[in-house]
N, C-alpha and C positions, 0 to 999 in steps of 0.2 A: 543705635543711635549714634550721631556723628559727630564730633566734637572738633574746632579747628583751633589754632594758636598761631599768632599774629604774631612776628615781631620786628618793627622796621629798623633797617638799618639806622636810621637817624635817632631813635628811643635808645637803642642799645648803645650806639657810640655817644652819644650824652652819658647814658650810665656809666661807660668805660671812663671817660672822661673825668668825672664826677670820681669814681674811685680812686684812678691812678694822680688826680692832683693831690685829693685829700691825704695820700698817703705819700706825694711827694713834698706835700709841707710838712711831714710831721720827719721825715729824711732828710739828713745834714750831712756833708762832708766834714772831715776831721778838721778843716777851720772853719766851721758855722754856716758853711753856704748851702742855701738849699738847694736840690737836684730838680727844680720844675722843667729844665729843661730837658732832662735827663731821662725820668722818670713819667712825664704824661705823655699819655696817648691822646695827640688831638687830630683836627681832621688835615692835618698838614700829611698824616699818616693813614691816608683813606683806602690807597690800595693794600698797605699792610690789614688795614682792619679787615677789609671784605675778605682777605684771604683764610685771617683767623675764625671769621664769624662764620666763615663757609666749613673750617675746620670743625667748627663747636657744631654746627649743625649736621656733620657726620658723624662725631664721634655722639651725638643725641640718637640718630637714627641706628646706629650699632649697639648701642645698648638698650632699645625699647624692641619688645617680643612683637615677630613678624607677624603675627595675625591681629595686632593691633591699626599698622600703616595702611594705607590706599594714598591712592593716587589724588596728587593737589593739583589744582589749574598750571602751576610753575615747572609740573615735572613735564618739560619740553626740549627739544633738542635744540642749543644755541643757535643764533642765525648764520654765525661764521663758523664752520668746522677745525680751522687751524687753531683759534685760540678761544679764549672763552670772551665772551661778549658782558664787558662789564657795564653796558647802560641798561642791563634788562635784569631782572632777577635779583634787585636790591636786598631783598626783607626774608626771612624765613619763617615759612610757612610750612604747618605741621598739621594734618587732619589725621584723627583718628579713628577708627572705628570701637566703639565700645559695645561691652555686653548690655543686656536691658537691664538688668538690673543695678547698674552702677550711679551712685549716689551720684548726683549731679554737685552736691555742696561741694565736691572735691576741687573740682574743674579750677576754680581759684586760685587754692593751693598747688595745685599741677602748673599754673601758667606762672605762678610764683617762681615756684622751685625751676622751674623752664631757664627764665629768662636770668635766675639766679647762676645756673649754670652757665650757660651764654655767659655771661658779664666773668662770672672767675675763671673761666677756659682763656678767654680773653687776655684776661691781666695776668694769669698763669704763662700766657704762651708770650706775651709782650716782655714781662720781666724775668724771663729765664735767664738773658744773659745780664743782661743791667743790673737785678737785682737778685741773687738768687735765692737767698735766705726768704724773701718777702714772696717769692712766685712759688716757694715750697707751703707758705701760707694758702695762696691760695690752691694750690693743687693738693693739698690736705683735703679740703673742702668737698670738691668733685665726685669722689664716692659716695659720700654720702647721699650729699644731694641727688645723684642718679638713682641711689637705690630710695631712696625717700617715692623719687617719682613713680618708680617700678611698683614700690608696695603700694601707693595710692591710685594706681590704673588697676589693679586687682583686688581692689574693694568692693564689694558686693550687700546689696540690701538686704537680698536673703541669705542666711548662712548655706555652704554647702552641707548635704546633708549623708550622712555614712550609715550604709545600711550593715546589718551584722555578718560578719564572714561567714559565718556558719550558717546550715542548709534549713 
């Protein structure tokens, strides 16, 4: 069974903007001024956002077992070999080859956790130098989220039978 997850750049960027905006509203300088200009990652930082989204994509691929991964239609060479082509491949596509007895009810939960991981990773990397304490909060969520994804991907509807070890 093949399942696929597609996270468009626009959806992820809006979610990151919302997350950093809510954080910026709560954080104030010593004088009481809001930190909207410093903490919010909006459309102004499009190239930085794309780089961080690609980093999140790489982290997810590194953490998933190789036997789940299959080629996606976007796994192709960039048009120009000298530098990345930012006009193409804007979205994160992940196609997984699941075992036949994987409960499909987990698909939505895996989808939510993967999106959460992408958002937390981008926020963590964005806030690394701007607000290290807040960045640490996002970083602390990453391991648990990816472990939840891995645990859900290994679930089966039929439990594994173990035969006795004696003859």
